[in-house]
N, C-alpha and C positions, 0 to 999 in steps of 0.2 A: 224435308226436315223441318220440324217446328223451330221458330225463332228462339223460344224459351222453353226449356224442359226442366220441370221441378218434380222430383220423385223422392218421397220419404224424407222430406226436410223437417228437421227439429231444431228449435232454438231454446237453449237453457240459460238461465241466469243464476249465478251463485249469490246468495244474499245472507244476511245475518240470521235469517230464519230458516235457511236451508236452500234447496234448489227449487227454482220455479220453472216450469215447462210452459213457455209462452207460445210456442208453435209445435204441434205434435203431428208428425206423419202427414204433412201436407204434400199433395201431388196434383199437378195439372200441367198442361202444355198450352202454348200460345202461338198461333200462326201469324205471319205478317198480315197487317191490315185488319186484324181481329180486335174487338173490344170485349174484354172480360170484366165483369162486375164482381166485386167482393163486397158482400153485405153481412151484417150482423151487428149486435149491440156493442157498446164500448167494452173493451177488454176481451173481445172474441179472438183477437190475433191478426186482424186485418193489416194494421200498420206495421206490426212486427214482421209479418210475412214479407211486406215490401222492403223493409229495412234489411232483412236477411238476404234478399235477392241482390240488393244494391251494395252489400258488403259494408253496411253502416252500423252493425251491432257492435257496441263497445267491447273491447277485449282488454283484459282477460275475464272480466265479469260475465260476459256473454260468450256463448259458444254455438256455432251453427254447424250442423252435420247434415248430410244428405246422401242417399244412394246415388243421386244424380242431380246436378244443378248446372245446367249448361245454357249459355247464351250464344246463339249463332255458331254452335259447335264447340265453343270454348268452355272448359271446365272452370267455373267461377271460383270454386273452393280452392282449387290448386293454383289460381292466378296470383303472381306476386303483387304486392301492394301498389307498386308503381304502375304496373300494367292495368290494375283495376281503376286507378285514378284516371288513366287515359280513357277508359271506357265511360266512366261517370261524367256526365255533362256533355259528352259528344255523341256516343251511340246509345247510351242509356241515360235517362233523365227522370227526375222525380220532382213533383210539386208537393211540398211538405204541408202538413195540416195547419201549422201555426205560423203565419207570415210575420207575426210580431217578433218571433225569435229566430226566424230563418234568414233575415237580412241583417247585415252588419250595420249597427247604428252609427258608426263613425265614418262610414264611406258613403259617397253619393250613389244614388241609384244608377247613374250613368257609368260610374267606375265598375260597379258590380256586374252590369250587363256587358260592358266591353271586355272585362277580364276574361269571361268565358270565351268570347269570340277570338280574342287575341291568343289565348292559350291553345284552344282546340282547332280553330280555323286558320290560325297564323295570319290574321288580317292586320294591316297597319292601323295606326290610330284613327285616321280619317275614315277608312272603310268600316272599321268597327263602330265608329260613332254613327255613320249613316245607317248601318244595319240596326243599331240599337234604337234609333228613332223609328224605323219601320216596325220594329217589334212592339214598341209602346203604342204606336198607332193601331197596330193589329189587334191588341187586347183592349182597345177602347179608352186609352188615357189621353185626354185633350192636352194641347200645347206640349206635345211630346218633346220637342227640342229644348224648351225651357226647363221641363221637368227633369231632364238628365242631371242638372246641377243640384237637384233637391236631395235632401237626406230622408231616410225612411220615416222619421217621426213627422215629416211634413206631408205625409200621405195618410189618407184614411185606411182603415183596415181592409176594405174592399179593394182599394187601389194597390195596397201592398201585395194583396193576393194576386192581382193582375200582373204586377211586376215579377212575382215568383213564376207565374205561368210563362211570361215572356222569356225569362232566363232559361226555363226548362226547354222551351221550343227553339231557342236561338240557334242551335246547331242541327236542327231537324233530326232528332234521334230516331233510331229504329224502334226503340222501346220507350214508352212514356208511362210512368206510374203517377197517377193523380190521386192524392190522398185528401179527400174532402176539398177538392180544388175550387168548387163553386159555392161553398157553404156561406162565405162572407159577402157574396155578391147579390145584388138585386136581380130580379127575374129577367130583366131586359139584358143585362150584361151576361148573366148566366146563359141565356139563349145564344148569345154571340160566341161565347167560349165553347159551348157544346157544338155549335155549327163549325167552328174552327177545328175541333177535334175530329169531327166527321170528315172534313175535307182532308185532313192529314192522313187519315186511314185510307181514304179512297184514292188520293192523288200520289202520296208518297209511300203508301204501304206501311205506315207506322202502326205498330201493335200497341195497344193501350190496356193497362190494368186500372180500372176505375173503382176507387174505394169510396163508398158513400153510405149514409144512413137514409138517403132519399130513394125509396123503392120506386117511386114514380119516375124519377130521372133515370135510374138504372134500367127500368123497363123500356123507356123510350130510346135509350142510347146504345145499350150493350147488345152483343150477339149472344153471349153466354153469361151465366152467373154462377158463382160459388157462394154458398151460404156457409158462414163459419160460426162455430160455437166452441168455446173452451179450447181454442188453438187448433181446432180440427175443421176440415171441410166435411160438413154433414150432409150436404146435398149439392149436386152439380148438374147443370143441363142448360138447354136453351131457355131463354128468358120466358117465353110463353109457357113451356112445359113446367118450369119451376114455380112461376107465379100463379098459373091457372090450374095446375094439377100437382100441387105440392105433395111430396112423398115423405116428409119428415115433420114431426111434431113441432120442432122449433120454427121451421119455415111457416107452418100454419099459424103459429103464434105471432110471428112478425106481421103476417098479412092481417090478422085480426086486430092488431094494435096500431094499424096505420090508418089515418083518416083518408076517406075517399069521397070525392064529390058526387059519385053516383049512388051513394048509400044514405044520403040525407043526413040527419042529425042524430042518428042512433048512437048508443053508447059503444065505446070501444071495449075490446076484451084484452086487458093488459096481461103480460106474462108475469106471474107472481115470482117473488124470490130474486136471488142474485146468482150470477154465474160463479162456478166453483174456482177456487185457487188450486191449481194442479202442480204437484211436485213430481209425479210419475204418471206413466200412461194409465188411464182408467181401466177397470175390469168390467164395468157396466156402462151403459150409455150415460154420458155426463149430464145430459138434459133430463134424465129420469125424475129427479126430485121436483122439477117444475112442469113436467109434461102432463097435459090434460087428456091425452089420447093413448096413454101407455096401456099395454096388454100384459097378461101374466108372464109371458116369455121374457119381457123386459127385465124382470126381477132376477133372471138366472143367467142370461147370455149377453155378451157384448155384441151388438149388431154389426154385421159385416157391411162394408161399403160396397154395394152391389148395384148393377144396372137394373132398373125397373122397366125401362123401355129404351129404345134406341137413343143413345146420347144423353140419357137421364139416369143418374145414379144417386142413391141415398143410403145412409146408415141408420135404418129404422125398421122395426119389426111390425109396426102397426099398419093396417090397411086404411089409408086416408081417402079412398075414393068417395066415400059418403059425404066428405067435406068439400069436394071440388066445386060444387055449385055455389057454396058460400064464399070460397076463395075467389071465384070468378066475379 
C-alpha cells in the first residue's frame, strides 16, 4: 500500500471576484523511501497541493475535496481536527517556503524546537533540549547550544530556513514535504541538506515531496517528478524520462528556459505570457495560449492524461520526439 494516495484532489477558494480553482484533479501516490519532485512556475499549484495534503487550507474560504486522500491508510479528509494535529509535526511534516513568517518572532528558537519534541515525543525538558542541540548541529548551525536562546530575528534568512528544516525533521516523520527548502541556502549548506534528505529516505524510509524551481536539483535528488501547470499535473514520470524525453509542451518550455552549463552562453527560450486564473475546470489545454508546439487538435479537444510509455504520462496531443535531442 502506498504511504500517500491522492486521487482527484481539488482545492477551491471563494473570493470577492468569485471562485478560484487552485488545485484541479491532482492525482499521484507516494511509496515509503521515495522522493517525488513537484515543479512548475509560481502559481502552478505546487504549494497549494502540499497545503491541501497537510490540512492547512484556511476554512471556510478554502475547500478541499478528493475522491481519495489517504496517508498510511487513513482518510485525511474525514479525520477530526484534533487527530490531524497529532499527525502534523510527528508523522507528517512540512518545511514552509518563507522562514521569515513561519517562525514565531516572540519565542526563542529553542522553545519552538523543544515544543514539537515535548508535544509529540513526550520528552522531558532536558531530553528535548539535548535533541534540539543535535538537530541544530545536524543542519549546520554553529554554536548550537548557545543559539537555542536566540530569537528568529537574530538569525539570517538561511539560518532561519535551517531551523525550519530542523523542526520538520525533529520527530523523524514518515512524510516530509519540503517547499523550496534550500532556496535561501548557499550551495555548501544546500548539499548538506540534500545529503541529509537522502539518508532519511534510505535509512528511515521517509517519503519526500520536494517542491522546487531548481530543475537541476530535482533531477539529481528525486526519483519521480510531477510537472504542474494551472493547478494540474500535466506530466508525470521518472526524472530521466520527463527531463530528457518530455511529452508536454510546458515541460519543454521549462527545459528551454533553464540555464545549463553544458550549453554555453546561448540565449534561453522563455515561456511567453502568464498562467491563467481558473474558476472552473478548463475545456481545452490550459497551456494552449502559450504553447509553441500546439497542433490543430489542441484547438478542439481537452487532452487526456495518458501513459506515453511505462511509468510516464502526459496530457498533451503534440508529438515532441523531434525535440528530445534539444531537451537532452
